[in-house]
Every structure is written in structure tokens, then in C-alpha cells.
N, C-alpha and C positions, 0 to 999 in steps of 0.2 A: 208685515204682522203687528196689529193689534193685542194685548192684551189688559184686564181689566179684571175690577174684582164686582162678583154680581153681589146686591145688600141681599136676595135668598135665591134659595132653591125656586123657581121658578121653572119647567118644564123651556125648552132648546125648541127653536124647527131651526130649519133647514141646515143640522148639522149632518158634517160627514163623518167624525171622527171623535169616540168619547172615550175617557183613559182614569182609570184609578191606583195607585197609589198604595193602598188600604188604610184600613183604619187607622183617624191620628190618634198619636198619646195623645195625653190630659194638655191644653194649652196653656200650659205656666209651663209644663215639659218642655214646652219647644222655643226655645233662644230666638232673637231675633233673626239672629247667622243663621241657623237649620232653617226658621218658616222660609226667609229670601232661600237658603239651595234648594232645597224641595220642589218652592216652584220651581227656577229655575232649570231643575230637569224636567217635572211635567210639560214645561214650557217646548224644553227640547223635544219632549218624547211626541209632542201634539203636532209641532214644526216638521219629525222626521213622516212621519205618518203619512199629513195632506200634502210633502213633498212626493213621496210614492200616487199618492192617488191624480197630483199634477196631471203628476208626469204616463198617465193614463194608465195608471195601477189596479190594480186587483182594491178589492175591502181587504181581500187573506194579506194582500205587500204589505197596507196599512196598518195593519192589527199589529204584523210580526215586525214593521218597523218597530212604531210605538213599544210596544214592549223591549225587546231589545234594548234600549234606552236606557229604560227603566230599572234592567235585569242588570248593566253595567253601571249601574251604579250601589252606591257602596251605604247609601242612607236609606235604598227601601228593601225592604224584603222579599229579597227574589235573586235568585243569581247573584254578584256581588256581595251583596247586603244580607245574605242570608244568616240565618238564625241557627243556635248549635242544639242539636238530640242531646239527650240525656247520655249522653256517651260520647259527648263534642263534636261529634261531627257536623258537615249539612249534606245535610238531602234535601237535594229540589223535587218539588215536581210542574208541572204545567201542559197545556192543552190546547188546542187553537181546534173551531167548525168553524163549516163556511157554509148558510143557509140556504141553497135552490138546490143539489140535492143532498146538503148534511150532510155530508162527506165529513170525518175526522180524523185528527187525530191530538197520541200523548205520551207523555211518556213521567217517570213516577219514584221515588228514591234513587234518582241518580247522582253521581258525588264530583265524578269530571267533566261532566256539559257546560261551555262557558255562558250558552242559551237555549234554554230548556226549550222555547219556546219554540226556536229553531229546529231542533229536537224533534219536536215534536209534528211540527209541519212537515219534516222529512216521512214522516211514521205515515201519514196522511196521504203525501204523494210517491212516494219512492216503497212504497208496502204496504199488503193485505190488508194488515190490523191498524187495531183503532188504539189500540194503547200497549207501551211495551215499560216493565219496569227493568229498576236495578243492573244489574250486569250485562244482561241481555239489550237492554237499552240504549246504554253506553258503547257495547262494541255496534251495535248497527250503525250509532251516531259516526267514531270512527272507520267502519265498511265509505260514508257518506261524507267522508273528507272533512266534518264538522269540525268547527272551534275545541282543539281535547285538553284542559289544567291540570295541572296538579292542584291534587283541591285543597293545597293552602294557599289557593290563590281564592279562595271565599272566607276565607279569615280577616275580620276584621276587628280594632280592640272593641270598639264601641260594642257588637253581638257577641263577647269574649264578657266584656266583664257581665256584663246580662246572662250570661250561664254560671260566669261563674258564684255570681248573688246567690242565685238558685241553689247552685249545689251548697252556699253556708248555708241558707236558709233552710233545707230539710236536715242535715247536719248538726244544725240547733231544734230538730223538729219541732221544725215550724211550717212544716207544710211541702206544698210544690211548686210556693210562690212567693217572694216576697208580698208584705203585710200594704194596703192597699194605698195607706198614709206613710210608706216609705219613699221620702222625696226623693233618692236616690235612683228608682225607678219608675222607667217611663213602659209602658203597658204595651210592647207590640208583637204580641203575639200570634193572632189572629189576624196581622198585616199580610195582606197580598198587592198582586199590582196585576191590571188586566185592561182591556180595549175591546170597543165596541163600534166596527164602524160603516160606513156603506157608500158604495163607490158610484160612478156613473150612469150604469147598468138597473141599478137598482137592487144590487144583492149587497148583504151582509154578511158579517163573520162576527164572531168574536173569539177572543185568547183570556186568560189568563197562567201567569203563571209566582209560583212564592218558595220561601223555602221555606212553613210550616210555622211549626207555635212553639218556640223557646222550648226546652228541655222533652220534645214529644221521646216520646219509643221511639227507637230504633226501628224502621220497617214499619211507621205508622203513617200511612195514606191520608189525606184530610180530603177534602171537597174540587180542591183546584183545580186536577186530572180526567174527573168524573163527568163524565157531560151528562148531563140532565139537572147536578148539583151546583158546580162555581161555573159553567160556562153550556152557555145554548147559543143557538142561530136557530132560524126561521124566517126562511123570505115574507112566507105569509102573515106573521107578527111583531117577530123581533129581535133582538141579539142583546145578549144579556154574558154579563161577566160578574163573578161576586169573591167577597174578601169576607169574611170573619172565621164564628166557631167551626173547623167545617162541620163534625160531626152532624149538628144541628142540619147544612146544608144538604147533610146526605140525606139524612131521612126526611126532610123534607120535600127532595127534591126542585130547591127554590128557583134554580134558573128552569126549569121546564116547567114548573106550575105558573112561572108570572107570561107565555109564553102559553096553555091552556089554556090561561085564564082571558089571557086576548081573542086567539082562536072558537073558543065555542062558550063564554057569557059577553065574549061581544064589550068589553069593558076596552078603556083606554090603556094603554102601557103607564103614566099615573097609576090609574087606581089600577091597576095590575101591580106591581112592583109593590105597590105600599101595601094594599093587602096585604102580601107577602112576609111581607120585613117586618110593617110597624101591628102587625095582628100575629099572623101564624108562629111566626118566629119567637118573638116579642110576649107572646103565651106560653109557649114550647123552652123559653127560658134561654131563650141563643139569643148570641149577642151579633154585629153584623152589617153591612148593606151590601146591595147593587145597584152596579147603572145599565142604563138598560136605551137603545137605542130600535125606534121604530120602523119599518118599512117608509115613512114619508117622512124620515128626518128629523124626528121630533126625540129629542135625549130628554131625559131622568134620569137623577138618581135620588133615592128613599134608604134612609139607613138609624138606626135607634141606639146608636151610640153619641157621645160629644161634636165626634167630629172626624170628616173623613176627607184625604187627598184623592181631591179631583180634577176633573178638566175637558173645555171641549172645544171642536172649531168647527162654525162652520164652512161653508162654503166657499164664500167670498173671502174667509180665513180670519174673523176675526174672532177672537182666542178668548175663550175665559178661564181661568184656574184657582179654587177655590182649596182651603184646609179644613176651617170651621161653619158654623153657620152664621156668617155675618159678611 
């Protein structure tokens, strides 16, 4: 496998797996060491998902494997690296969907499940439901033999500093977040991880996992576990995973809107993604991104932020990992 940096976000063809690690912080906030560490995690996720496909696994297998790697990294806002709520907890959300029969599963507001994406798949495969939340989701995951951890597992020093800065700003009457020019603030509140895949049978799948927004109200659920908002897959069009200000993605049904434009307006995956992210989301005042993989293996990204942690790998094993626009 080779890893390279693309000069521009042109559509990529013959892609079997695409991923994102959330909206990038400001370029100046990412040290060279952090840059390389994030690239390494994204590359590992691509390799893990591709290995599943090479072994004859499904697109669902690839999506789950890639996202599990990102959930286990403290560098990304999902699983181990999840941000803290307003009351100092880590509450996690995830969803997964396949585009053939449109089966799906999701969990939300969980605090002890090591890999929420695996719990979401278990909901899809082993229950009659689509979405389980809170304690009910945790009990179900325990019954299925999934990895259950102490909530302290999700604690990381960097995320703890983020919530402490927010609490201090609130005490000082500065609102819900540090000022934009705060040099010590790395805006990660909208970050999420996700993956889209296409297997040897042409079946599409998508998945998304997140810790939500720094300082979110306890019990707040964003777009990541909501099918049609943060995640959607349809073999007739594309698989989509989103990251951004979840309330806007729910209101605009972003992932489904991209698929609907492809199916009913007959536009390309790139045109649909750009219309929804660059026009509709931007006009509404939302920030975020979408990655999309169509049924022909064309992979595109669209974002209205400075950067997006993202990567893709082709059927031949050529991998691309990028963080910003260059």
C-alpha cells in the first residue's frame, strides 16, 4: 500500500473505502507531530477496512473495521477521544447502514461501550430495532458480549482541558466557548469519524461515530446516529457519512438529500454533495462536511470549513490521506 497527498480534492475513481476523521482544527493549531499522528491513524483505518474487503468481507465489515480504528484513537472525537458534555461526561453516538435492503442500526448517548459502531451494527443484525439509546443500548450491548469499559476509559487530558476552558469561559461570562482568537483553543466541537465502502458485489455501506460537541447538554443527540442526517446508504446512488454542526444536518436531512438529488435530479455524486454542503448548509449557517461514495466507485468530499481529515483507498490499494485543502 502506498500513501500520497493529493494536490486537490478531485473525485477519485475505483474507490472501495473512504473515511473521514472530522473537521480539522485550524491549520496553525496542528503541530507537525499531531499532523503525522492523525495521518497514521487514518492510514491504519484504511488498511483495516481494505483488509476486510480483500478477505471477501462485505462493505459493512469494512466500514465497521475502519471506524473501530478511529474510535480507539485518542486523537479523534469518537470512542477513546470523545469530548466532554457540559457536566463532564462522555456520551457517544454511532450508526451504520447498508444500501441494498437499507438495513440500519444506531446507538446514542452511551457511556460504557468501547466501540459504539459495533454496538450499532449489533442493533441492526441482532434486534428488530434501528436505534437504541442510553442505558437500554448499554444493556443490549452487554447481552451481545460487546466490549464494555469503565467510563474513565474515555477520559483524555486534551479533551479534559477543552471542557475546563469552556467552564472557565462561562464563569467569566464569556459565553459557551472561548473567543475565536484564543490561541490555546483547538475547535473540535463538530468533529466526528465516518466511513463509506463498496464491496466486490457492488453493495454500499456507510457508518458514523462521534462524541458530539464539547460542552453539549447531557442527553443531546446530534446527527451521527440519525439515518438520513449523518449517515445514509442506497445502492442506487451512494453511501454518505457526515460531520459538522449536527442540528443543521438533522434539519436539512443532509445525507438523504444528497442521495435524493442523485436519484431524482439525476446529478452526479459530486454535484449533489456540493449543492447540499456548499449551498444549502452554508446558507443555513451550518458548518460541516460530507464524504460520499457512489455505486460506480467514485469518491468525493465536500466541506465548507478550513479542512477535513479524510482519506480513501482504491481497489488496487492506492491510498490517499489529506487534512487540509492543499
